[in-house]
C-alpha positions as CSV (number, residue, x, y, z in Angstrom):
1,M,-20.6,54.0,47.9
2,A,-21.8,51.4,45.6
3,K,-22.3,48.1,46.4
4,I,-21.0,45.5,43.6
5,G,-24.2,44.6,42.7
6,E,-25.2,47.7,41.8
7,A,-22.1,48.4,39.5
8,V,-22.2,45.9,37.6
9,S,-23.6,42.2,37.8
10,P,-21.0,39.7,37.3
11,K,-21.7,36.7,35.1
12,Q,-18.4,35.3,34.4
13,I,-16.0,36.5,37.6
14,Q,-17.2,36.0,40.9
15,T,-16.4,38.7,43.6
16,K,-15.7,38.3,47.2
17,E,-15.2,41.1,49.4
18,L,-13.4,40.2,52.4
19,S,-13.8,42.4,55.8
20,S,-10.1,43.3,55.8
21,G,-11.1,45.8,52.6
22,V,-9.6,43.4,50.0
23,T,-12.0,42.2,47.1
24,L,-11.2,38.8,45.5
25,L,-11.7,38.5,41.8
26,Y,-12.5,34.9,40.6
27,F,-12.6,34.0,37.0
28,D,-15.9,31.5,36.4
29,A,-16.5,31.6,33.1
30,A,-19.0,29.2,31.6
31,G,-17.1,25.5,30.7
32,K,-14.4,23.8,31.8
33,A,-11.5,26.4,31.8
34,N,-11.6,30.3,31.8
35,Y,-10.8,32.5,28.3
36,L,-10.6,35.7,27.6
37,T,-13.4,35.8,25.4
38,T,-15.1,39.4,24.7
39,E,-17.8,39.0,27.3
40,V,-15.3,38.2,29.7
41,V,-13.1,41.1,29.3
42,A,-15.8,43.2,28.7
43,E,-17.2,42.4,32.6
44,F,-13.5,43.1,33.6
45,E,-13.3,46.0,32.7
46,A,-16.6,46.9,34.0
47,L,-15.1,45.3,37.4
48,L,-12.3,47.7,37.3
49,D,-14.5,50.9,36.9
50,W,-16.3,49.6,40.1
51,L,-12.8,49.0,41.7
52,E,-11.0,52.4,41.1
53,T,-13.8,54.4,42.1
54,D,-15.2,52.6,45.1
55,G,-13.2,53.5,48.2
56,S,-14.1,50.7,50.6
57,V,-11.7,48.2,48.3
58,K,-8.3,48.7,50.0
59,A,-6.3,45.9,47.2
60,V,-7.5,43.1,44.7
61,G,-6.9,39.8,44.5
62,I,-7.1,37.6,41.2
63,L,-8.1,34.3,41.2
64,S,-9.8,31.6,39.4
65,A,-12.9,29.1,40.8
66,K,-12.4,26.6,38.1
67,P,-10.4,23.9,40.6
68,D,-7.4,23.2,38.1
69,S,-6.9,25.9,36.0
70,F,-6.2,29.8,36.5
71,L,-6.8,31.5,32.8
72,L,-5.4,30.0,29.7
73,G,-5.8,32.9,27.1
74,A,-7.8,34.3,24.5
75,D,-10.3,32.7,23.0
76,L,-8.5,31.2,19.5
77,R,-12.0,30.7,18.2
78,E,-12.5,34.7,18.3
79,I,-8.7,34.5,17.0
80,M,-9.5,32.8,14.0
81,K,-12.8,34.9,13.0
82,L,-10.4,38.2,12.5
83,E,-10.8,38.8,9.1
84,S,-8.3,41.7,8.6
85,P,-5.3,43.1,10.0
86,E,-7.4,46.0,10.7
87,A,-9.7,43.7,13.1
88,G,-6.6,42.2,14.7
89,Y,-5.0,45.8,15.7
90,R,-8.5,46.7,17.1
91,V,-9.0,43.6,19.8
92,A,-5.0,43.6,20.7
93,T,-5.3,47.8,21.5
94,Q,-8.8,47.4,23.4
95,G,-7.5,44.0,25.1
96,Q,-4.0,46.6,25.8
97,R,-5.7,49.5,27.2
98,I,-7.6,47.3,29.7
99,L,-4.9,45.1,31.3
100,S,-3.0,48.2,31.6
101,R,-5.9,49.9,33.7
102,L,-5.7,46.9,35.9
103,A,-1.4,47.5,35.9
104,R,-1.9,51.2,37.0
105,L,-4.6,51.1,39.3
106,K,-4.5,53.2,42.3
107,K,-4.3,49.8,44.6
108,P,-2.4,46.9,45.3
109,T,-3.1,44.2,43.3
110,V,-1.9,40.5,43.6
111,A,-2.4,37.4,41.4
112,G,-2.9,33.8,42.7
113,I,-2.3,31.7,40.3
114,H,-3.4,27.5,40.5
115,G,-3.5,25.3,37.6
116,P,-2.3,26.6,33.9
117,C,-1.7,30.4,33.4
118,L,-1.1,30.5,29.9
119,G,-1.2,33.3,27.5
120,G,-3.3,36.6,28.0
121,G,-3.6,34.5,31.5
122,L,-0.3,35.4,32.1
123,E,-0.4,38.9,30.7
124,L,-3.1,39.6,32.8
125,A,-0.9,38.1,35.9
126,L,2.2,40.4,34.6
127,C,-0.1,43.5,35.0
128,C,-0.5,42.4,39.2
129,D,2.2,43.8,41.7
130,K,2.6,40.7,42.9
131,R,1.9,36.8,41.7
132,I,1.7,34.2,44.1
133,A,1.4,30.7,42.2
134,S,0.7,27.0,44.0
135,D,3.3,25.0,44.6
136,S,1.4,22.1,42.2
137,S,2.9,20.2,39.6
138,T,-0.1,21.2,37.6
139,T,0.7,25.2,37.9
140,I,2.2,26.3,34.8
141,L,3.1,29.7,33.6
142,G,3.9,30.4,29.7
143,L,3.2,32.5,26.7
144,P,2.6,30.2,24.0
145,E,1.5,32.7,20.9
146,V,4.3,32.4,18.7
147,R,3.6,28.4,18.4
148,L,0.1,29.6,17.1
149,G,1.9,31.6,14.4
150,F,1.5,35.2,16.2
151,V,3.2,37.0,19.2
152,P,1.5,38.0,22.5
153,G,-1.0,40.5,21.9
154,L,-2.1,41.8,25.6
155,G,1.7,43.5,26.9
156,G,3.4,40.3,27.0
157,T,6.2,41.2,25.1
158,Q,6.5,44.2,27.0
159,R,6.0,43.4,30.5
160,L,8.0,40.2,30.6
161,P,11.1,41.2,30.0
162,R,10.8,44.1,32.1
163,L,10.5,41.3,35.2
164,V,13.2,38.9,34.6
165,A,16.1,38.6,32.9
166,L,15.9,39.1,28.8
167,K,17.2,35.9,27.9
168,D,15.0,34.4,30.4
169,A,12.1,36.3,29.1
170,L,13.0,35.3,25.3
171,E,13.5,31.9,26.0
172,L,10.1,31.3,27.4
173,I,8.5,33.5,24.5
174,I,10.1,32.0,21.9
175,T,10.1,28.1,22.7
176,A,6.4,28.6,23.7
177,E,7.2,26.4,26.4
178,P,5.4,26.7,29.8
179,I,7.7,26.3,33.2
180,Q,6.6,24.9,36.8
181,A,6.0,27.2,39.1
182,A,9.2,26.6,40.7
183,D,10.9,27.8,37.9
184,A,8.8,30.5,37.3
185,L,10.2,31.4,41.0
186,K,13.4,31.1,40.3
187,I,13.5,33.3,37.1
188,G,11.5,36.4,39.2
189,L,8.2,35.5,37.1
190,V,6.0,34.6,40.8
191,D,7.0,36.0,44.0
192,E,5.7,33.0,46.4
193,L,4.6,29.3,46.3
194,V,2.0,28.3,48.5
195,S,-0.1,25.5,48.8
196,K,-3.2,25.6,46.7
197,E,-5.3,25.3,50.1
198,K,-3.2,28.2,51.6
199,L,-3.5,30.5,48.0
200,E,-6.5,33.1,48.9
201,E,-5.2,33.2,52.4
202,K,-1.9,33.9,51.2
203,V,-3.4,36.7,48.3
204,E,-4.9,38.7,51.1
205,K,-2.2,38.7,53.2
206,V,0.5,39.8,50.6
207,A,-2.2,42.6,49.4
208,L,-2.7,43.8,53.0
209,S,1.0,44.1,53.4
210,L,1.0,46.3,49.9
211,V,-1.4,48.5,51.2
212,E,1.4,49.6,54.1
213,N,3.9,49.7,51.6
214,P,2.3,50.7,48.5
215,P,4.1,49.4,45.2
216,E,5.7,51.5,42.8
217,K,3.4,50.2,39.6
218,E,5.2,48.7,36.6
219,K,8.3,48.9,38.0
220,P,11.0,46.8,36.5
221,G,11.9,43.5,38.2
222,A,15.8,43.4,39.7
223,A,16.8,40.9,37.0
224,F,16.1,43.3,34.2
225,E,17.4,45.9,36.3
226,A,20.8,44.3,36.7
227,Q,21.3,44.1,32.7
228,D,22.9,46.7,31.1
229,S,21.8,48.1,27.4
230,K,25.1,46.1,26.0
231,L,24.2,42.6,27.7
232,Q,20.4,43.6,26.0
233,A,21.9,44.1,23.0
234,S,24.2,41.3,22.7
235,T,21.4,38.6,24.1
236,L,18.8,40.1,21.2
237,S,21.5,39.6,18.3
238,M,22.3,35.9,19.5
239,M,18.5,34.9,19.9
240,K,17.8,36.4,16.2
241,R,20.5,34.2,15.0
242,A,19.8,31.3,16.5
243,V,15.8,31.5,15.3
244,R,17.2,32.5,11.8
245,I,19.4,29.4,11.3
246,K,16.2,27.4,13.0
247,T,13.2,27.9,11.5
248,K,14.4,29.6,7.9
249,G,12.0,32.4,7.8
250,R,9.3,29.7,7.9
251,Y,7.9,30.9,11.3
252,P,7.6,34.5,11.1
253,A,6.2,34.9,14.7
254,Q,9.6,34.1,16.2
255,S,12.0,36.4,14.3
256,R,8.8,39.2,14.4
257,V,8.4,38.9,18.4
258,I,12.6,39.7,19.2
259,D,12.1,42.8,16.9
260,V,8.8,43.9,19.4
261,I,11.0,43.4,22.2
262,Q,14.0,45.2,20.9
263,F,11.7,48.2,19.6
264,G,10.2,48.4,22.9
265,L,12.9,48.2,25.0
266,E,14.6,50.8,23.0
267,N,11.4,53.3,22.8
268,G,9.3,51.9,26.0
269,I,6.5,50.5,26.9
270,E,3.9,52.7,25.1
271,Q,5.7,52.2,21.8
272,G,6.2,48.8,22.6
273,L,2.4,48.1,23.1
274,E,1.7,49.7,19.9
275,E,4.1,47.6,17.7
276,E,3.0,44.6,19.8
277,A,-0.4,45.0,19.0
278,R,0.4,46.1,15.1
279,A,2.6,43.0,15.2
280,F,0.1,40.8,16.4
281,S,-2.8,41.9,14.2
282,E,-0.5,41.0,10.9
283,L,0.3,37.7,11.9
284,A,-2.7,36.6,13.0
285,V,-4.4,36.6,9.9
286,T,-1.8,34.7,8.2
287,E,-2.1,31.5,6.4
288,I,1.0,30.1,8.7
289,S,-1.5,30.9,11.3
290,R,-4.3,29.5,10.6
291,N,-2.8,26.4,9.6
292,L,-0.7,26.5,13.6
293,V,-3.9,27.4,14.9
294,G,-5.9,24.5,13.2
295,L,-3.2,22.2,14.3
296,F,-3.7,22.8,17.6
297,F,-7.5,22.3,17.4
298,N,-6.9,19.1,15.7
299,T,-4.2,17.9,18.2
300,E,-6.5,19.0,21.2
301,M,-9.5,17.4,19.6
302,A,-7.4,14.0,19.5
303,R,-6.4,14.4,23.2
304,H,-9.3,14.9,24.7
305,S,-11.0,11.8,22.9
306,A,-8.6,9.8,24.6
307,A,-8.6,11.5,28.2
308,S,-12.3,10.9,27.6
309,S,-11.8,7.7,27.6
310,A,-10.0,7.5,30.4
311,Q,-12.5,8.8,32.3
312,K,-15.1,6.1,31.2
313,E,-13.0,3.3,32.6
314,E,-14.7,2.1,35.6
315,V,-11.5,0.2,36.7
316,P,-8.7,2.2,35.6
317,V,-5.0,0.5,33.8
318,Q,-2.7,-0.1,36.9
319,T,-0.7,-3.2,35.3
320,I,0.9,-3.4,32.2
321,G,3.0,-6.3,30.6
322,V,5.6,-5.6,27.8
323,I,7.3,-8.9,26.3
324,G,10.2,-7.8,23.9
325,G,13.8,-6.6,25.2
326,G,14.4,-4.5,21.6
327,L,14.1,-0.4,21.5
328,M,10.8,-0.3,21.6
329,G,9.6,-2.5,24.4
330,E,12.2,-1.3,26.6
331,S,11.5,2.4,25.6
332,L,7.7,1.5,26.6
333,A,8.5,-0.1,29.9
334,R,10.4,2.6,30.6
335,L,7.9,5.3,30.0
336,A,5.1,3.5,31.5
337,A,6.9,2.7,34.7
338,V,7.7,6.6,34.9
339,N,3.8,7.3,34.8
340,G,2.8,5.1,37.8
341,F,2.3,1.7,36.0
342,K,3.7,-1.6,37.4
343,V,5.6,-2.8,34.3
344,L,6.0,-7.1,34.0
345,F,8.3,-7.1,31.8
346,R,10.5,-9.7,30.1
347,P,12.6,-9.5,26.6
348,L,11.6,-12.3,24.0
349,H,14.3,-14.0,24.9
350,K,14.7,-15.1,28.4
351,E,19.1,-15.3,28.6
352,R,18.5,-11.9,27.9
353,L,16.4,-10.5,31.4
354,E,19.3,-9.6,33.3
355,T,20.7,-7.8,31.0
356,V,18.1,-5.8,29.7
357,S,16.5,-5.5,32.6
358,E,19.3,-3.7,34.6
359,R,19.9,-1.1,31.1
360,I,16.1,-0.1,32.1
361,K,16.6,0.0,35.9
362,D,19.6,2.2,35.1
363,A,17.6,4.2,32.8
364,L,14.9,4.5,35.1
365,L,17.2,5.4,38.7
366,K,19.2,8.5,36.0
367,T,15.2,9.8,35.4
368,S,14.5,10.0,38.9
369,N,17.7,11.5,39.9
370,R,17.5,14.2,37.7
371,S,13.7,15.1,39.3
372,G,15.9,15.2,42.9
373,N,12.9,13.7,44.3
374,G,13.9,9.8,46.3
375,E,10.4,9.3,46.9
376,Q,10.0,9.0,43.0
377,S,13.3,7.3,42.7
378,R,11.7,4.4,44.7
379,N,8.4,4.7,43.1
380,F,10.0,4.2,39.4
381,L,12.0,1.5,40.4
382,D,9.4,-0.3,42.6
383,N,6.9,-0.3,39.6
384,F,9.5,-2.1,37.5
385,Q,9.5,-5.8,37.8
386,P,11.1,-8.3,35.7
387,L,9.5,-11.8,35.2
388,L,11.1,-14.8,36.2
389,D,7.7,-16.5,35.3
390,D,4.9,-15.8,32.4
391,R,1.9,-16.5,35.1
392,E,3.1,-13.4,36.9
393,L,1.4,-12.1,33.7
394,K,-2.2,-12.9,35.2
395,D,-2.7,-9.8,36.9
396,A,-1.9,-7.6,33.8
397,D,-4.4,-5.2,32.1
398,I,-2.9,-4.7,28.9
399,V,0.1,-7.2,27.6
400,F,2.3,-5.4,25.0
401,E,4.0,-7.3,22.6
402,A,6.8,-5.4,20.7
403,T,9.2,-8.4,19.2
404,E,10.7,-8.8,15.8
405,E,8.2,-8.2,13.1
406,K,7.3,-11.6,12.4
407,L,4.0,-12.9,12.1
408,A,5.0,-16.2,13.3
409,T,6.8,-14.7,16.7
410,K,4.1,-12.1,17.4
411,A,1.4,-14.8,17.4
412,G,3.6,-17.5,19.5
413,V,4.0,-14.8,22.1
414,F,0.0,-14.4,22.4
415,K,-0.9,-17.9,22.2
416,N,1.7,-18.6,25.0
417,L,-0.2,-16.5,27.0
418,E,-4.0,-17.6,26.7
419,S,-4.2,-20.0,29.8
420,F,-3.5,-17.3,32.6
421,I,-4.2,-13.9,31.3
422,K,-7.6,-11.9,32.9
423,E,-10.8,-12.5,30.7
424,D,-11.0,-8.7,30.3
425,C,-6.8,-8.5,29.8
426,V,-6.1,-6.6,26.2
427,L,-3.4,-8.0,24.1
428,A,-1.9,-5.1,22.1
429,T,1.0,-5.7,19.1
430,I,3.5,-3.0,18.6
431,T,3.6,-3.7,14.6
432,S,5.1,-1.6,12.1
433,S,3.6,-3.8,8.5
434,L,1.4,-6.2,10.4
435,T,-2.1,-6.4,11.0
436,A,-4.1,-7.1,14.5
437,Q,-6.4,-9.4,12.8
438,G,-3.4,-11.8,11.0
439,I,-1.6,-12.3,14.3
440,Q,-4.8,-13.0,16.4
441,E,-6.1,-15.6,13.7
442,Q,-2.6,-17.2,13.9
443,S,-2.2,-17.3,17.8
444,A,-5.9,-18.5,18.5
445,N,-6.1,-16.2,21.2
446,K,-9.2,-15.1,22.6
447,N,-8.7,-11.6,24.2
448,P,-9.2,-8.9,22.4
449,L,-5.8,-7.8,20.3
450,L,-5.5,-4.1,18.9
451,G,-2.8,-3.0,16.3
452,V,-0.8,-0.1,18.8
453,H,1.9,1.6,17.1
454,F,4.2,4.0,19.0
455,F,6.9,6.2,17.3
456,H,10.5,6.1,18.0
457,P,12.2,8.0,20.2
458,V,9.1,7.1,22.5
459,E,9.7,9.3,25.0
460,K,9.5,12.5,22.7
461,M,7.0,11.1,19.7
462,P,3.8,12.5,20.8
463,L,1.6,10.3,18.6
464,V,0.3,6.6,18.7
465,E,-1.9,4.8,15.8
466,I,-4.7,2.1,17.7
467,A,-5.8,-0.1,15.5
468,A,-9.1,-1.9,16.2
469,Q,-10.2,-5.2,14.4
470,P,-13.9,-4.6,13.3
471,T,-15.2,-7.0,16.1
472,T,-13.0,-5.3,19.1
473,S,-15.1,-3.7,21.9
474,K,-15.3,-0.4,23.2
475,A,-14.0,-1.2,26.4
476,A,-10.9,-2.7,24.7
477,I,-10.5,0.5,22.5
478,S,-11.1,3.0,25.9
479,K,-8.5,0.3,28.1
480,V,-5.7,1.0,25.3
481,S,-6.8,4.9,24.9
482,A,-6.9,5.7,28.9
483,F,-3.4,3.8,28.8
484,V,-2.2,6.5,26.0
485,S,-3.8,9.5,27.9
486,K,-1.8,9.0,31.0
487,L,1.5,8.8,29.0
488,D,0.3,12.0,27.6
489,K,0.2,10.7,23.9
490,I,-2.2,11.9,21.2
491,P,-3.7,9.1,19.6
492,V,-5.2,8.3,16.6
493,Y,-7.5,5.4,15.8
494,V,-7.2,4.2,12.5
495,K,-8.7,1.1,10.2
496,D,-6.5,-2.6,10.9
497,S,-4.9,-2.4,8.2
498,P,-0.8,-3.5,6.8
499,C,1.0,-0.3,8.2
500,F,-1.8,1.3,9.2
501,L,-1.8,5.1,8.3
502,V,1.6,6.5,9.3
503,N,4.2,4.1,7.6
504,R,2.0,3.6,4.8
505,L,2.3,7.4,4.0
506,L,6.2,7.4,4.8
507,C,6.9,4.6,2.8
508,C,5.3,6.4,-0.3
509,Y,7.6,9.0,0.3
510,L,10.8,7.2,0.8
511,L,9.9,5.2,-2.1
512,E,9.8,8.5,-4.5
513,A,13.1,9.6,-3.0
514,S,14.4,5.8,-4.2
515,R,13.1,6.1,-7.7
516,L,14.9,9.7,-8.0
517,A,17.8,8.5,-6.8
518,E,17.3,5.5,-9.1
519,E,17.4,7.9,-12.0
520,R,20.7,9.8,-11.1
521,V,19.1,13.0,-9.3
522,P,22.2,13.9,-7.1
523,L,21.1,12.5,-3.6
524,D,22.3,15.4,-2.0
525,W,19.7,17.8,-4.1
526,L,17.2,15.2,-2.7
527,E,18.1,15.9,1.1
528,S,18.3,20.1,0.7
529,V,15.1,19.9,-1.5
530,A,13.2,18.4,1.4
531,L,14.5,20.5,4.2
532,D,14.0,23.5,2.4
533,F,10.5,22.2,1.9
534,G,10.5,21.7,5.8
535,M,10.8,18.3,6.8
536,P,12.6,18.1,10.0
537,M,15.2,15.9,7.8
538,G,16.4,14.2,4.2
539,P,14.6,11.5,2.9
540,L,17.9,9.3,3.0
541,D,18.1,10.3,6.4
542,L,15.0,9.4,7.6
543,L,15.6,6.1,5.5
544,D,19.0,6.0,7.9
545,E,16.9,5.9,11.0
546,V,14.1,3.9,10.3
547,G,16.3,1.1,8.6
548,L,16.9,-0.6,5.3
549,D,15.5,-3.6,6.3
550,V,12.3,-2.3,8.3
551,G,11.6,0.1,4.9
552,I,11.6,-2.8,2.6
553,K,9.4,-4.8,4.6
554,V,7.2,-2.3,4.9
555,A,7.2,-1.8,1.1
556,E,6.8,-5.5,0.7
557,A,3.7,-5.5,2.6
558,L,2.1,-2.7,0.8
559,R,2.8,-4.2,-2.1
560,A,1.3,-7.6,-1.4
561,T,-1.9,-5.7,-0.2
562,H,-1.7,-3.0,-3.3
563,G,-0.1,-4.6,-6.2
564,E,2.4,-2.7,-8.6
565,R,1.4,1.0,-7.5
566,I,3.5,0.5,-4.3
567,F,6.9,-0.1,-6.8
568,V,10.2,-0.9,-4.4
569,P,13.0,0.5,-6.7
570,P,15.5,-1.8,-7.4
571,V,18.1,0.6,-5.8
572,L,17.0,-0.3,-2.2
573,E,18.1,-3.9,-2.6
574,K,21.5,-2.8,-4.2
575,V,22.1,-0.4,-1.6
576,K,21.4,-3.6,1.1
577,A,23.4,-5.6,-0.9
578,L,26.4,-3.4,-0.1
579,G,25.8,-4.2,3.7
580,I,24.1,-0.5,3.9
581,K,21.3,-1.2,6.6
582,G,21.0,1.7,8.2
583,K,22.5,4.3,11.3
584,K,21.7,1.0,13.8
585,S,23.8,-1.1,12.6
586,D,26.6,1.6,12.0
587,A,26.8,1.4,8.2
588,G,23.9,3.9,7.0
589,I,23.8,5.6,3.5
590,Y,25.4,8.5,5.5
591,R,29.2,8.0,7.4
592,R,28.6,9.5,11.1
593,D,31.3,10.0,13.7
594,D,31.6,8.5,17.1
595,T,28.9,11.5,18.2
596,G,26.4,10.4,15.3
597,K,27.4,13.7,13.2
598,K,27.3,13.1,9.1
599,L,30.7,12.9,7.3
600,G,28.4,12.6,4.2
601,F,27.4,9.8,2.0
602,D,29.1,6.4,2.1
603,P,31.1,6.4,-0.6
604,R,30.3,3.2,-2.1
605,L,26.7,4.8,-3.4
606,V,28.4,6.4,-6.0
607,E,31.2,4.0,-6.9
608,N,29.5,0.9,-6.6
609,L,25.8,2.0,-7.5
610,N,26.9,4.8,-9.7
611,L,24.4,7.0,-7.9
612,V,25.1,10.9,-8.1
613,V,26.4,13.5,-5.0
614,S,26.9,16.9,-7.2
615,E,28.4,20.2,-6.1
616,A,26.2,22.2,-8.2
617,K,22.3,23.3,-6.4
618,P,19.2,22.3,-8.0
619,T,17.2,25.3,-9.8
620,E,14.5,27.0,-8.1
621,E,12.2,24.9,-11.0
622,Q,14.2,21.6,-10.3
623,A,13.5,21.9,-6.8
624,N,9.9,22.7,-7.1
625,E,9.9,19.4,-9.5
626,L,11.4,17.1,-6.7
627,S,9.4,18.1,-3.8
628,D,6.3,17.9,-6.3
629,R,7.6,14.4,-6.8
630,M,8.4,13.7,-3.2
631,I,5.4,15.1,-1.5
632,L,2.5,14.4,-4.1
633,P,2.2,11.1,-4.5
634,M,1.7,11.1,-0.6
635,V,-1.1,13.4,-0.7
636,D,-2.6,10.8,-3.5
637,E,-2.3,7.8,-1.1
638,A,-3.7,10.0,1.4
639,A,-7.0,10.2,-0.3
640,R,-6.7,6.2,-0.8
641,C,-6.6,6.0,2.5
642,L,-9.5,8.2,3.4
643,E,-11.4,6.3,0.5
644,E,-10.8,3.0,2.6
645,K,-11.5,4.6,5.7
646,I,-8.4,3.8,7.0
647,V,-9.1,7.3,9.1
648,R,-12.3,9.2,8.3
649,R,-11.1,12.7,8.3
650,A,-8.4,15.0,6.5
651,R,-7.7,16.4,10.2
652,E,-6.6,13.1,11.2
653,I,-3.7,12.8,8.2
654,D,-2.6,15.8,9.0
655,V,-2.5,15.7,12.5
656,A,-0.7,12.0,12.3
657,T,1.4,13.5,9.4
658,I,2.5,16.4,11.4
659,L,3.5,14.3,14.5
660,G,4.6,11.1,13.0
661,I,6.6,12.2,9.9
662,G,7.6,15.9,10.6
663,F,5.3,17.3,8.2
664,P,5.8,20.9,8.6
665,P,3.3,22.2,10.8
666,F,3.5,25.9,9.0
667,R,1.9,24.4,6.2
668,G,-1.2,22.5,8.6
669,G,-0.7,19.1,7.3
670,L,-0.2,17.3,4.3
671,L,-3.9,17.8,3.4
672,K,-4.3,21.2,4.5
673,Y,-1.1,21.5,2.0
674,A,-2.8,20.0,-1.1
675,D,-5.7,22.2,-0.6
676,S,-3.7,25.2,-0.9
677,L,-2.9,24.2,-4.7
678,G,-6.1,23.8,-5.6
679,G,-7.5,20.1,-7.0
680,T,-6.6,21.0,-10.9
681,V,-3.3,22.1,-10.2
682,L,-3.1,18.3,-7.8
683,L,-4.4,16.8,-10.6
684,E,-2.2,18.2,-13.5
685,R,0.9,17.6,-11.3
686,L,0.2,13.7,-10.4
687,E,-0.4,12.9,-14.0
688,K,2.5,14.5,-15.0
689,I,4.6,12.6,-12.1
690,Y,2.8,9.2,-12.7
691,A,3.5,9.7,-16.7
692,E,6.9,10.1,-16.5
693,S,8.0,7.4,-14.1
694,S,6.8,3.8,-14.2
695,P,5.3,1.4,-13.8
696,V,2.4,3.9,-14.8
697,R,-0.2,5.2,-12.1
698,R,-3.4,6.5,-12.0
699,V,-4.6,8.9,-9.7
700,S,-7.4,8.4,-6.8
701,E,-11.0,8.9,-7.9
702,T,-11.1,11.3,-4.7
703,I,-8.5,13.8,-6.4
704,E,-10.0,13.3,-9.9
705,K,-13.0,14.6,-8.2
706,Q,-11.9,17.1,-6.5
707,A,-10.9,18.7,-9.8
708,K,-13.7,17.8,-11.7
709,E,-16.1,19.5,-9.2
710,G,-13.9,22.0,-7.3
711,L,-13.8,20.2,-4.3
712,R,-11.0,20.5,-1.2
713,F,-10.4,17.7,1.2
714,Y,-11.7,20.1,3.9
715,A,-15.3,21.4,3.6
716,G,-15.9,20.8,0.0
717,R,-15.2,24.1,-1.7
718,S,-15.1,26.6,1.1
719,G,-12.1,25.0,3.7
720,G,-12.3,23.6,7.2
721,D,-13.1,20.1,8.7
C-alpha cells in the first residue's frame, strides 16, 4: 500500500490523512486563489489514481487551504490562449474525463466549501456525493461562464440540472449570478451549512456516514426527479423565448447553453457532455467571448486597484459627511450607511433636513427588512445621523458635496467647512461638468479636494470616476479609493477636466443624435438603430433620463473648453423652450404613463418643431450610416481624451463606456470596437461624417496616425493592451 508521498508528490493540492480513514484534499495553488490550471488538473488526476487504488482510503473530502475562497474555476488566461475550436474541445473533454472519474469514484466524496465556489470549482463540487458549505456571507456558488461568452465546459450544464429543479439550474447558469450559501441550501445545491471553523469536522463526519450507507453515484436530486418531461419542456421553451427577446442573438452563449442542457436531458449525460464540450470549444474562441473575457480582466484590474488602496489605509475611513439633499446626495447617504459607514447628512437648505432625513430612514428600514436581520436594521439606522450643526463634521474622514451644478454653490459649501474639519479630511465634489480645481480655487479651502462622479442610480451603477488635481496627495486619493472599494464600486481615475471622461463621451453621442434629429432623421429611427447596435436605450430616451438642462449644461462646459468642435444643435434649446425638460420633470421627450412606460414621443416635437417620426423602417445601409454617425464621433473624442491624458489606457475608456454609458459589452468597449473596424476604415468614415455636417471638424491626430501607420488602440498593430 503506497503512501501518498510515494504515489504522487503534491504541490498545489495538499493531503491530510485522518485516522478515521478519511483523506482530505486541500486545494492550495500558488497565489491568493485556487484556479483549475493545467498543472492543478494534472495533479488532481494523479491523486485520483492513488485514491482509486489505496485500500486504506475509505472516503475523500475536498476543501481549500485558502482562508477566504474555495475554487474560482478555470484559468481564463489559458482559455484566452486557445487558438481553435479543436484546442478548446481537447481541453474540455480532458477536464470532463477527469471530473467524471471523481463523480464515479468508488468511495464517498464530500466537498467542504468556504468562500467563492465558481465555474469549474462548482463543477468539481457537483461531482461529489455531498456538498457542505460554510454559513459565511462570503460563500457564494455560481457558474459565470455565460457572462464570459462560453458555456460551462466541465459538466456543469449536465450535472446541475440533474441535481436541482430545472428552473433553478437555468436561472443560475443563464444569469451567471452567484447565490449565497443559504440560497444554495434552499434549492438543494448544497446539503448542509456549518460554521467555517467546523467545516473540516463536518466533512469528515458526513464522509464516514456515507461509508456506512454508500450513495448511488450521480443519482439525480429530488427536485429534478419531481419534474415530468412536460414541465421540463415548458420550462426550457419559456427560457429560450425570454433569452431570445433579451439578447436579440448578440450573446449566443445564453441560447446555446439552453440547447446543450436540453440535448443532455433528452439523450443522456454522456452525450450531453459531448455536446457541452463542442459548444464550449466553438464559443470560447469567438470574438464575442474574447471581448467579454477582456472586459472581465479590465474591470477586475480596476477593482483590485481600489482594493489595494483600501488595504494601504493605515486609518480606515469610518465617517463620511454628505451635503446635498437631491437624488445623488440621498442615494449616496443610503448606500454608505448600508455599507457600514457613519453618515453625517444634511441637504443644502437646512429647512429640508427633517423631510429628506425621514425619507432616507424609511429607505434604510426597507433595506434592512428585506434582509430579515433585526440587528442589521438597527445598525443601518444608527449609521445615519442628520446634521443639526455643521461643526459635527469635525469627525468626518471624507465630506461629499452633492449640491446643484453651480460653481458658487459648491465652492460656498467647502468654504463654510474650512474652520472645523480635520486637517486630513478629504473633500469630494460630485459634479457632472465642473472641475475640482475650479471649485477649490473659489472656495479657498486648503483641504485636499477631488472630483468624484457617481452614476445614477447609485445603488446599481458600478462605475465611479475619481478626478484628482495635480497637487492631490496619494493619501487623499487612497482614502477616496478605499471608500469606493468598500461600496463595491469600480473606479476609473481621470484627469481633473470639465465633464471628466464619461460625460464628455456621452455628450458627443447625444449631440450627434440631436444633429440627426435636426436634419429630420426620424426620431424612432435614431432609437431603433441605437438599440440594434446594442445600446441599452436609445439616445433620446437617455436624454430624457439625463434631463435636457443637465445635457445642455455639460455641452456648454465642453464647448467653453474645446470650442466649435462641440456643437450644440439649436433644436435642443427649442425643445427645452417647449417646457420639455426630461423624465424627472414629468415633461419629457417621451410621454409616459404612471408606471414610467413610454407612450410615444411628445406630439409637440412634430407639430411645433417639424421633427419627424416614421412608420417606415430604415434600410440596412441607412441603419449602418446612422450608427456610424452616432458612435464614431464618440470614438474620435475618446482618442482625443487619450491625447490629453484624461486617462492613459484604452482599456480604461472601454471599462468606463461599458459600465458608465452602457456601450454593448459584446463589442468589447468603444475602442475595442474601433479596432475591429481598423484605422483606415475608421478615418474614412469619420472624414465623411465631418464633411457632411457643420461646423466642419477635423479627425483627431491619433486616428490619422493609426490609419497611416496601421496602428490600433490596443497594443499597436496586433491587439491587446
